[in-house]
C-alpha positions as CSV (number, residue, x, y, z in Angstrom):
1,X,19.2,11.6,34.7
2,X,18.4,7.5,34.5
3,X,20.4,4.8,33.4
4,X,18.9,4.0,30.0
5,X,19.4,0.4,30.2
6,X,17.6,0.1,33.7
7,X,14.8,2.3,32.0
8,X,15.0,-0.3,28.7
9,X,14.4,-3.1,30.9
10,X,11.2,-1.6,33.0
11,X,9.7,-0.4,29.8
12,X,10.5,-4.3,27.5
13,X,8.5,-5.4,30.8
14,X,5.5,-2.7,30.5
15,X,5.0,-3.6,26.8
16,X,5.0,-7.3,27.6
17,X,2.0,-6.9,29.6
18,X,3.2,-10.1,31.8
19,X,0.8,-10.9,34.8
20,X,3.0,-9.3,37.2
21,X,4.5,-6.4,36.3
22,X,7.8,-4.8,37.5
23,X,7.1,-1.3,38.0
24,X,9.8,1.5,36.8
25,X,8.3,5.0,36.0
26,X,5.2,5.8,38.3
27,X,2.4,3.1,37.3
28,X,-1.6,2.7,38.3
29,X,-3.1,-0.3,37.4
30,X,-6.8,0.2,37.3
31,X,-8.3,-3.0,37.8
32,X,-11.8,-4.0,35.7
33,X,-14.4,-6.5,38.0
34,X,-16.2,-7.2,34.7
35,X,-13.1,-9.2,32.9
36,X,-12.0,-6.6,30.6
37,X,-8.3,-6.0,29.9
38,X,-6.2,-4.1,32.7
39,X,-5.3,-0.6,31.8
40,X,-1.9,0.2,32.5
41,X,-1.1,3.5,33.1
42,X,2.4,5.1,33.4
43,X,4.4,8.4,33.5
44,X,7.7,8.5,31.0
45,X,10.1,11.0,31.1
46,X,11.8,11.7,27.9
47,X,14.9,8.5,28.5
48,X,12.1,6.6,29.2
49,X,10.3,7.4,25.5
50,X,13.9,7.4,23.6
51,X,14.9,3.7,25.4
52,X,11.6,2.8,24.3
53,X,11.7,4.1,20.7
54,X,15.2,2.4,20.4
55,X,13.7,-0.9,20.9
56,X,10.3,-1.1,20.5
57,X,10.0,1.4,17.0
58,X,9.5,0.0,13.4
59,X,12.3,2.2,12.9
60,X,14.6,0.3,15.2
61,X,14.0,-2.7,13.7
62,X,14.6,-0.9,10.6
63,X,18.1,0.0,11.5
64,X,18.7,-3.4,13.3
65,X,17.7,-5.6,9.9
66,X,19.6,-3.1,7.8
67,X,23.0,-3.8,10.5
68,X,22.4,-8.0,9.9
69,X,22.2,-7.2,6.2
70,X,25.4,-5.2,5.9
71,X,27.3,-8.0,8.4
72,X,26.1,-10.9,6.0
73,X,27.2,-8.7,2.8
74,X,30.7,-8.8,4.9
75,X,30.7,-12.4,5.8
76,X,29.8,-12.8,2.4
77,X,32.9,-10.5,0.8
78,X,35.4,-12.5,3.5
79,X,34.3,-16.2,2.5
80,X,35.7,-15.4,-1.3
81,X,39.3,-15.6,0.7
82,X,38.4,-19.2,1.7
83,X,39.0,-22.0,0.0
84,X,35.7,-23.6,-1.1
85,X,34.9,-27.3,-1.8
86,X,32.4,-28.2,-5.0
87,X,31.0,-31.1,-6.7
88,X,30.4,-31.1,-10.5
89,X,28.5,-33.7,-12.5
90,X,27.1,-34.3,-15.2
91,X,25.3,-37.2,-15.7
92,X,23.1,-39.1,-18.0
93,X,23.7,-37.0,-21.2
94,X,22.2,-39.2,-23.8
95,X,22.6,-38.7,-27.3
96,X,21.3,-40.7,-30.3
97,X,21.8,-38.8,-33.7
98,X,23.2,-38.9,-37.0
99,X,26.9,-37.6,-37.7
100,X,29.0,-37.1,-40.2
101,X,32.1,-38.8,-40.3
102,X,35.2,-38.1,-42.9
103,X,37.2,-40.5,-43.7
104,X,41.1,-39.2,-43.3
105,X,42.8,-40.9,-47.1
106,X,40.0,-40.3,-49.1
107,X,38.1,-36.9,-47.6
108,X,34.4,-38.7,-47.8
109,X,32.1,-37.7,-46.0
110,X,29.6,-40.3,-44.9
111,X,26.7,-40.2,-42.2
112,X,26.7,-42.2,-39.6
113,X,23.8,-43.5,-36.4
114,X,25.4,-42.1,-32.8
115,X,24.4,-43.5,-30.0
116,X,26.3,-42.8,-27.0
117,X,25.6,-41.7,-23.0
118,X,28.3,-39.8,-21.5
119,X,28.8,-38.9,-17.6
120,X,31.5,-37.5,-15.3
121,X,31.8,-36.6,-11.9
122,X,33.9,-33.8,-10.7
123,X,35.3,-33.0,-7.0
124,X,37.8,-30.0,-6.6
125,X,38.8,-27.5,-3.2
126,X,39.3,-23.9,-4.8
127,X,40.8,-20.9,-3.6
128,X,40.8,-17.2,-5.0
129,X,44.1,-15.3,-4.7
130,X,43.3,-11.9,-3.7
131,X,46.9,-10.3,-4.5
132,X,46.9,-11.6,-8.0
133,X,43.3,-12.3,-8.7
134,X,44.0,-15.4,-9.6
135,X,42.5,-18.7,-9.3
136,X,44.1,-21.9,-7.9
137,X,41.8,-25.5,-7.7
138,X,43.1,-29.1,-6.7
139,X,40.9,-31.4,-8.1
140,X,40.1,-35.0,-9.1
141,X,37.4,-35.9,-12.1
142,X,36.2,-39.0,-13.8
143,X,34.5,-39.7,-16.6
144,X,32.7,-42.6,-18.3
145,X,31.8,-42.5,-21.9
146,X,29.2,-45.5,-23.4
147,X,29.1,-45.5,-27.5
148,X,25.9,-47.7,-27.9
149,X,25.9,-47.6,-32.0
150,X,27.4,-48.0,-34.8
151,X,29.4,-50.2,-32.5
152,X,29.2,-50.9,-28.2
153,X,32.1,-49.4,-26.6
154,X,32.5,-48.4,-22.9
155,X,35.7,-45.9,-21.9
156,X,36.6,-44.7,-18.5
157,X,39.2,-41.3,-18.2
158,X,40.3,-40.6,-14.8
159,X,42.3,-37.6,-13.1
160,X,43.4,-38.8,-9.9
161,X,44.8,-35.8,-9.0
162,X,45.0,-32.1,-11.0
163,X,46.1,-29.0,-10.0
164,X,44.5,-25.9,-12.0
165,X,45.6,-22.3,-12.4
166,X,44.1,-19.3,-14.0
167,X,46.2,-16.4,-13.6
168,X,44.4,-13.2,-15.2
169,X,47.6,-11.0,-16.7
170,X,47.1,-6.9,-16.5
171,X,43.7,-7.2,-16.1
172,X,41.7,-5.8,-13.3
173,X,42.1,-7.2,-9.9
174,X,38.2,-7.2,-8.0
175,X,39.5,-8.7,-5.4
176,X,42.5,-6.1,-4.6
177,X,40.0,-3.3,-4.6
178,X,37.4,-5.1,-2.3
179,X,40.2,-5.7,0.2
180,X,40.0,-1.8,0.9
181,X,35.8,-1.1,0.0
182,X,34.5,-3.4,1.7
183,X,36.3,-3.5,5.3
184,X,35.1,-0.1,5.3
185,X,31.6,-0.2,3.9
186,X,30.8,-2.6,7.1
187,X,32.6,-0.1,9.5
188,X,30.2,2.6,8.0
189,X,26.8,0.3,8.5
190,X,28.0,0.0,12.5
191,X,28.5,3.8,12.7
192,X,25.2,4.4,10.3
193,X,23.5,2.0,13.0
194,X,24.1,4.5,15.6
195,X,23.3,7.2,13.6
196,X,20.1,5.7,13.2
197,X,19.6,4.7,16.8
198,X,20.5,9.1,17.5
199,X,17.8,9.9,14.6
200,X,15.4,7.7,16.7
201,X,16.0,9.5,19.7
202,X,15.6,13.2,17.8
203,X,12.4,11.5,16.4
204,X,11.1,10.0,19.8
205,X,12.1,14.0,21.2
206,X,9.9,15.5,19.0
207,X,7.1,13.1,19.2
208,X,7.6,13.7,23.0
209,X,7.4,17.3,23.0
210,X,3.8,17.4,21.1
211,X,2.7,15.0,23.3
212,X,4.0,17.6,26.3
213,X,3.0,21.1,24.7
214,X,-0.5,19.6,23.7
215,X,-1.0,18.1,27.5
216,X,0.5,21.5,29.1
217,X,-2.1,23.3,26.8
218,X,-4.6,21.2,27.9
219,X,-3.9,21.9,31.5
220,X,-3.0,25.5,31.0
221,X,-7.0,25.2,29.5
222,X,-8.9,23.6,32.4
223,X,-6.7,26.0,34.5
224,X,-8.1,29.2,32.5
225,X,-11.7,27.8,32.8
226,X,-11.5,27.2,36.4
227,X,-9.7,30.6,36.6
228,X,-12.2,32.3,34.5
229,X,-15.2,30.9,36.1
230,X,-14.2,32.0,39.5
231,X,-13.8,35.8,38.3
232,X,-17.0,35.3,36.0
233,X,-18.8,34.8,39.8
234,X,-16.9,37.8,41.2
235,X,-18.1,39.9,38.1
236,X,-21.7,38.4,38.5
237,X,-21.2,40.1,42.3
238,X,-19.5,43.6,41.1
239,X,-22.0,43.7,38.4
240,X,-25.5,43.1,41.1
241,X,-23.9,46.4,43.0
242,X,-23.4,48.4,40.3
243,X,-19.3,48.2,40.8
244,X,-19.4,46.5,36.8
245,X,-21.1,47.4,33.4
246,X,-23.3,44.9,31.7
247,X,-20.7,44.9,28.8
248,X,-17.8,43.8,31.3
249,X,-20.0,41.2,32.3
250,X,-20.6,39.7,29.0
251,X,-17.2,39.6,28.2
252,X,-16.5,37.7,31.1
253,X,-19.1,35.5,30.3
254,X,-17.5,35.2,26.5
255,X,-14.2,33.9,28.2
256,X,-16.2,31.2,30.4
257,X,-17.1,30.2,27.1
258,X,-14.2,30.3,24.5
259,X,-12.4,28.4,27.6
260,X,-14.6,26.2,28.0
261,X,-14.0,25.4,24.1
262,X,-10.3,25.6,24.3
263,X,-11.1,22.5,26.8
264,X,-12.2,20.8,24.1
265,X,-9.9,21.4,21.7
266,X,-7.0,20.9,23.3
267,X,-8.3,17.1,24.5
268,X,-8.6,16.3,20.6
269,X,-4.9,17.7,20.3
270,X,-3.6,14.9,22.9
271,X,-5.4,12.5,21.5
272,X,-4.1,12.7,18.2
273,X,-0.9,13.7,19.7
274,X,-1.1,10.8,22.2
275,X,-1.8,8.2,19.2
276,X,1.3,9.3,17.1
277,X,3.6,8.6,20.1
278,X,2.0,5.4,21.1
279,X,1.9,4.2,17.5
280,X,5.9,5.0,17.3
281,X,6.4,3.0,20.5
282,X,4.4,0.2,19.4
283,X,2.1,0.4,22.5
284,X,-1.5,-0.6,22.5
285,X,-4.5,1.5,23.7
286,X,-4.6,-0.5,27.1
287,X,-1.9,1.7,27.9
288,X,-2.1,5.0,29.4
289,X,0.5,7.4,29.3
290,X,1.6,10.8,31.2
291,X,5.0,12.5,30.4
292,X,6.6,14.6,32.7
293,X,8.4,17.9,31.7
294,X,11.8,17.6,32.7
295,X,13.4,19.4,35.0
296,X,15.5,21.6,33.6
297,X,18.3,21.3,30.9
298,X,21.5,20.2,31.9
299,X,24.3,22.9,32.0
300,X,26.7,21.8,29.1
301,X,28.9,23.9,27.1
302,X,30.1,21.9,23.9
303,X,33.5,23.1,22.3
304,X,33.4,23.8,18.4
305,X,36.2,22.9,17.3
306,X,35.9,19.1,19.3
307,X,32.8,18.5,17.8
308,X,33.8,19.4,14.4
309,X,37.1,17.1,14.5
310,X,34.1,14.4,16.1
311,X,32.0,15.1,13.3
312,X,34.8,14.8,10.2
313,X,36.6,11.6,11.5
314,X,34.0,8.9,14.3
315,X,31.1,9.1,11.7
316,X,30.2,7.6,8.5
317,X,30.6,11.0,6.8
318,X,34.5,10.4,6.4
319,X,33.8,6.7,6.0
320,X,31.7,7.8,3.1
321,X,34.0,10.0,1.7
322,X,37.1,7.4,1.9
323,X,34.6,4.8,0.0
324,X,34.0,7.3,-2.8
325,X,37.6,8.5,-3.7
326,X,38.8,4.5,-3.2
327,X,36.0,3.5,-5.9
328,X,36.7,6.3,-8.2
329,X,40.5,5.2,-8.3
330,X,39.5,1.6,-8.7
331,X,37.1,2.9,-11.8
332,X,40.1,4.7,-13.2
333,X,42.4,1.1,-12.9
334,X,39.5,-0.7,-14.3
335,X,39.3,1.4,-17.5
336,X,42.9,1.3,-17.9
337,X,43.0,-2.8,-17.6
338,X,40.7,-2.9,-20.3
339,X,42.4,-0.4,-22.6
340,X,45.5,-1.9,-23.0
341,X,47.3,-5.3,-23.3
342,X,45.7,-8.4,-21.3
343,X,46.4,-12.2,-21.0
344,X,45.1,-14.9,-19.3
345,X,47.5,-17.7,-17.8
346,X,46.1,-21.7,-17.4
347,X,48.0,-24.1,-16.2
348,X,47.3,-27.4,-15.3
349,X,49.3,-30.1,-13.5
350,X,48.3,-33.8,-12.6
351,X,48.0,-37.3,-13.5
352,X,45.6,-39.1,-15.5
353,X,44.7,-42.2,-17.2
354,X,41.8,-44.1,-19.2
355,X,40.8,-48.1,-19.4
356,X,37.9,-49.9,-20.6
357,X,37.0,-50.4,-17.0
358,X,37.2,-48.1,-13.6
359,X,39.9,-50.4,-12.3
360,X,42.0,-49.8,-14.9
361,X,41.4,-45.8,-15.3
362,X,43.5,-45.4,-12.0
363,X,46.2,-48.2,-12.7
364,X,49.8,-46.7,-13.8
365,X,48.6,-43.1,-14.5
366,X,50.4,-40.9,-16.2
367,X,51.6,-37.3,-16.2
368,X,49.8,-34.6,-17.8
369,X,50.9,-31.2,-17.9
370,X,48.8,-28.1,-20.4
371,X,50.0,-24.6,-20.1
372,X,48.6,-21.6,-21.9
373,X,49.1,-18.1,-22.2
374,X,46.1,-16.3,-24.2
375,X,46.5,-12.5,-25.4
376,X,44.3,-9.2,-26.0
377,X,46.0,-6.8,-27.6
378,X,43.9,-3.8,-28.9
379,X,45.4,-2.6,-32.0
380,X,43.3,0.3,-33.3
381,X,39.9,1.4,-31.2
382,X,39.6,4.9,-32.3
383,X,40.4,6.0,-29.0
384,X,37.6,4.2,-27.1
385,X,40.1,3.0,-23.8
386,X,41.9,6.7,-23.8
387,X,38.0,7.9,-23.5
388,X,37.3,6.0,-20.1
389,X,40.3,6.4,-18.9
390,X,39.8,10.0,-19.2
391,X,35.7,10.0,-18.2
392,X,37.5,7.9,-15.2
393,X,39.9,10.6,-14.1
394,X,37.4,13.6,-14.9
395,X,35.0,11.5,-12.5
396,X,37.8,11.2,-9.6
397,X,38.6,14.8,-10.2
398,X,34.8,15.5,-9.6
399,X,34.8,13.3,-6.4
400,X,37.6,15.0,-4.9
401,X,36.1,18.1,-5.4
402,X,32.8,17.6,-4.0
403,X,34.3,15.8,-1.2
404,X,36.4,18.6,-0.4
405,X,33.3,21.1,-0.3
406,X,31.1,18.6,2.2
407,X,34.1,18.9,4.5
408,X,33.9,22.8,4.1
409,X,29.9,22.5,4.7
410,X,30.1,20.2,7.1
411,X,32.4,22.3,9.4
412,X,30.3,25.3,9.3
413,X,27.4,23.5,9.9
414,X,28.3,21.3,13.2
415,X,30.3,24.9,13.7
416,X,26.9,27.3,13.9
417,X,25.3,24.3,15.4
418,X,27.0,24.1,18.4
419,X,26.6,28.0,19.2
420,X,22.9,27.1,18.7
421,X,23.1,24.6,21.1
422,X,25.4,26.5,23.7
423,X,23.0,29.4,23.2
424,X,20.1,27.6,23.9
425,X,20.9,26.4,27.4
426,X,21.0,30.1,28.5
427,X,17.4,30.4,26.5
428,X,16.5,27.5,28.3
429,X,17.4,29.1,32.0
430,X,15.9,32.7,31.1
431,X,12.7,30.9,29.9
432,X,12.0,29.2,33.1
433,X,12.8,32.0,35.0
434,X,10.6,33.9,33.0
435,X,8.1,31.1,33.4
436,X,8.2,31.6,36.9
437,X,7.6,35.5,36.8
438,X,5.0,35.2,34.8
439,X,3.1,32.8,37.1
440,X,4.0,35.3,40.3
441,X,2.3,38.2,38.2
442,X,-0.9,36.4,37.4
443,X,-1.4,35.5,41.0
444,X,-0.9,39.2,42.0
445,X,-3.0,40.0,39.7
446,X,-5.7,37.5,40.3
447,X,-5.7,39.0,43.9
448,X,-6.1,42.8,42.8
449,X,-8.8,41.9,40.6
450,X,-10.6,39.7,43.4
451,X,-9.8,43.0,45.8
452,X,-11.2,45.3,42.6
453,X,-8.5,47.2,41.6
454,X,-7.4,45.9,38.0
455,X,-10.2,45.4,35.5
456,X,-10.8,42.6,32.8
457,X,-8.4,44.0,30.5
458,X,-5.4,43.3,33.0
459,X,-6.4,40.4,34.3
460,X,-6.1,39.0,30.9
461,X,-3.2,40.3,30.0
462,X,-1.4,38.7,32.8
463,X,-3.1,35.5,32.3
464,X,-1.9,35.8,28.8
465,X,1.5,36.4,29.8
466,X,1.4,33.5,32.2
467,X,0.3,30.8,29.3
468,X,2.7,32.1,26.8
469,X,5.8,31.9,29.3
470,X,4.9,28.3,29.8
471,X,4.4,26.9,26.3
472,X,7.6,28.9,25.7
473,X,10.0,27.3,28.4
474,X,8.6,23.8,27.0
475,X,9.6,24.8,23.6
476,X,13.1,25.9,24.7
477,X,13.2,22.6,26.3
478,X,12.1,20.7,23.2
479,X,14.4,23.1,21.1
480,X,17.2,22.1,23.5
481,X,17.4,18.6,23.8
482,X,16.4,18.1,20.0
483,X,19.9,19.9,18.9
484,X,21.7,17.8,21.6
485,X,20.1,14.5,19.7
486,X,20.9,15.9,16.5
487,X,25.0,16.8,17.5
488,X,25.7,13.0,19.1
489,X,24.4,11.8,15.7
490,X,26.5,13.8,14.2
491,X,29.3,13.1,16.4
492,X,28.4,10.3,17.7
493,X,30.1,11.4,21.5
494,X,27.4,11.8,24.2
495,X,28.7,14.8,26.1
496,X,26.4,14.2,29.2
497,X,28.9,11.5,30.0
498,X,32.0,12.3,28.2
499,X,32.7,9.0,25.5
500,X,31.9,7.7,22.4
501,X,28.5,6.0,21.2
502,X,28.5,2.3,20.8
503,X,26.4,-0.6,20.6
504,X,26.9,-4.3,21.2
505,X,26.7,-5.5,17.7
506,X,27.7,-8.9,18.2
507,X,24.4,-9.3,20.4
508,X,22.8,-7.4,17.6
509,X,23.5,-9.2,15.2
510,X,22.5,-12.5,17.2
511,X,19.0,-11.6,18.4
């Protein structure tokens, strides 16, 4: 079996339409003298087609960009645990209005004209605390207030250094649960990418054998036409000497016409299948492709229990189940936090000063301490909080039951498919032997027909059996490789080379 990366390079060179192409698969270059584009003829194996599909198809691009999207989502999650530098400004806040002022001694209210402008600037370093769900900030603050009317005044206020803490108490800690879910979610996206690549292999295999069937049908139709014409000439000779009846001669002539119709029909079917394959591989119409039938199916037997365990632990299946269970547990924690007592502790420590000018607002700053605790104690909620907790617990039970059932179904599905695959290898051997025997029998029947020892009916039977055996062999090979790549997807394991499937994720994301 050819190495995948060698084939990938060769295929990429082919599709790049370079002026001096490097030949990997068998290639014929048809040079035109009238200045038209060259037509490249390539012969591809199944491995060639899969490598092309995994690098050039639209499905491969979708899988790649899905992985990149998941990577940046994971990067955004990790950035929450790093300090952030933030600049805030409130500039040019101008206010001209009439406001009510109340005399502190008499209690009388007077309406006066107000005319002022407020400007402030704040620079802060903020850090989330994942263990507690709080936030701590180190910031500096400067404010200038200009009062234009009813009298002119200007005031500066500064907080040179200020530490601010905001800490929820008995509240849902989103960061704590994301530390459990997000790494698993990103790991699942990488496994999903590998599974998407195997999906592409399955689809490419389907297109490959669709073309191969059509290619073989056309070859058999042409061969049937040539043989039928030869047999028709023999029948004419026998008719001329009275050894054949008119009915038998007409039957042979009808077979010639049917064989000619079959060629035209097979040519159309091959073009349709080939266009579908080229479209999936992203190839243009100036590339002529012939597919090579796999010589045989590898002698491979997969252990059922090994495949089941790899399917349960190697793939995105296991991580998806873990995520569902963790999210169900998180939903219960959130419902509980929203049901009962909760509080918010805020604390601020630093320096502050005020003055008539900028320099004075930073001269001899004084200490500033602000501490507060806000509470939320639901007294009567008519069972709403309890109901939400019970709903979350019920949903958790449902998810646990579903996960258990999915594991049972997965085990059975993989086990049955491994049994089918192991049997398919034998089916391919039997079908190949049947194809060889049918070919030998047809050759003998053809010789006996020429000698006049058998009639048209026996000859037609031998020809039909040969065609059916050839088609059946291709069908069994298609089933073998479809089963194989399907099991690779569901175990993420290469049973031919004996290793786990992997990819250079860093290079994929960078490119």
